[in-house]
N, C-alpha and C positions, 0 to 999 in steps of 0.2 A: 589547576582551575578548570575544571571540563567547561568547552564550549556549548551554549545552547542546542546544540545537533545533538552532542552525546548524549544529554539530559534526556529527551525527546524520547516518551513511549510508543509505540503502533497505533495508540487511544489518540493520544499528541498531535502525531502526525495527521492524523484523518482528523482531529479538530480542526488543524489549522489548514489543509486541503480543502474542507467545507466551506472555510469563511473566504475564500478564494470566490465564490459564487456571488457571497457578499455580507453585509452585517447581518447578524444574527444572535439571540438571546438564547443559552441552551436548553431549555424547552423548546426550541423549535429546532436545536440541533439531535437530539435525542429521538425528537419523531420522523425529521428526514432519513436518520442513520438507520431506524428500526425499519422505517418503510422501505431505505433500497436492499433492505437485508443487510447491512453490512456487519450485523453480530455474527455474521461465519468468518470474518477475518478476525474482530475484536471482542472482547466480553463489555458488553456496553449495561453499567445500569447509571441508574439519578446518581447516586454517591461518587462513584469513581468518575465521571461526567463533569460533574461541580467541582472535584478536588482536581481534574487533571486543568481544565480551564483555568481556577488557580494557579497554578501553576506556570501555566503559560502565561498568565497576566505578570505576574513576577520576574518570570523571565525577559519580559521587555516582546513576547511573539506576537500578543494580543492588545488590545486598550479597549476598556471601558469606552463607547461614545455616546450612551444617554442610559436612560432607566425611567418606563414606560410602566402604567396601573391603568388597568380599564377594569372599572367594577369593583367585585367584591375578591378579583382576581389577586394575588401575592406581587408585588412589584418583579418586573423582569430585567432585567439588565442587559444589555447589547451589548457583542461586543466587535471589535472588525481587526483584520490581520493586519500586521503593521511591514513592514518593509522588512525589518531583520527576519517575522515569522514567514513570510515571502520566500526570501532566501532559502532560508532553515528547512523548508519541504524542498526545494530543488536540492539541496546539499544531502538531507536522509537519501531519496531514491538514489541519488547519483551513486551514494555510499552502501545502499542495501541491495542495487538491481544486480550486480555481478555477482556478489556473495552465492555458496552454496553452502553455506552452514548455517546459517538461520531460515529457514524453510520459513517460518510463520509469517517473517518480516519481509522475504519476498514478495507473498501474496500480495502484501500492502502495496510493496513499493510498484510491482506491476500493474495495479490499480490504480495508482497515484502517477504511473509514467509517462502519462500525456502533459504534467507540467514540465515536462525538460524536451526540446525539439525532438526530433524525431532522428537526425542523424545522429546526435548523442546515442541516446536509445539503441541505435541498430549496435554500436561500437559497447555499449556495455552490456548487452545481453550478446554480443561476441565474444567478449571477454566471460560471460557466463557460460558461454558453449564451450569454450577451451577447457576452462575447470570440470566442466561436467565429462566430455570427454577425458581428458586425464585420469579421471575417475573411473569410467568406463573399461577404459582399457584394461587398469589393474586390477579388477573386478573380474576382467575376463582373463584375465592372464594367471590368477591368484586359483579360478576355478579350471582351468586347464593342467594345471600344475596338481590339481586336488584330483583331479581322476585322473591320470598319471602316474599317482599313488594308488589310484582305485581305492580312493574314501567314498565309501556307502551314498548314493545319491540321496539318503535321509535328513544326510550332516549337510547338504548344501542348499536344500530349498529358499532357505534365506538369501544365499547370496546370490541365487539364480530368480528368485524373484527382482530382487533390486538390480539385477543388471538390465532383467525384461522393461524395468520400470523408466532407469533411467535411460535405456535406447527410446523408449516412447518419447520421455521427456526432450530427449534431442532431436526426434524428429517433429516436435512440436515447434521447437526453437526455432527450428530452419526454414518452416514452413512460416513461422511470425517474423524473422527477420527479411525474409522473401517479398511479404505482402508489402510490411514496412518499407524496404529500398524501393519497390515499386511505386507505391503514394495508392493501395487500394481501396484507403477508407481516409477518410478525414483526421487532422490529429492538432493538439493544441486546443487553444479556448474555445468553444463553441459561438458561434456569432448570434445573430439573435434567439434568445428565448422561446421555444414554443407556448402553448397555448396550455399545455399539460404539464410542463414543467413550473410556469406560473401558477397555474391552479393548486398545483404541491405544496409548493412555496407559501401559498396564502392558507392552507389546510393546516399545516404545521405551526403557523404562527398563533392558532385560535387557542 
């Protein structure tokens, strides 16, 4: 039987991570995620979000904490992140951050990397860097052999593009690791919420 982390979808992970900010009903989740443009990372529809919330509850990763109803609005069930859910967020990010074969999941893991300690993230990104470096070396070796065989350049354009993108990705990764190690910016859970954040939460509840 798969563990809860194995069953987590990218949307499920983002919902769980969102609930670390406080208890919410699904309508608030949708509004906040769209406001923050999380739809760049996952497809967000009312149907898929409510379905995912149901799966998370059945898995014990979130729990119902109340039902509200204001005026003529439909009832809204509020959910909280359970301890199992909190642990699942960290474990999912821990598994996905160093992987290089799941680019969509990596983007979400990077967006939620702040749920892990800074030092652990540096180590995971270091593993990712080593894997990407191996791939780049293999691509460049293949390119060199192709040129030795006088393979026409028109057949090597995709290989050339992939090598350039990997090199730039490694440059960015090196810079990020250096910034994390130098503590250039705050990390982890934020302190006192800003007035703007509180206003956004209030607007999303309406």
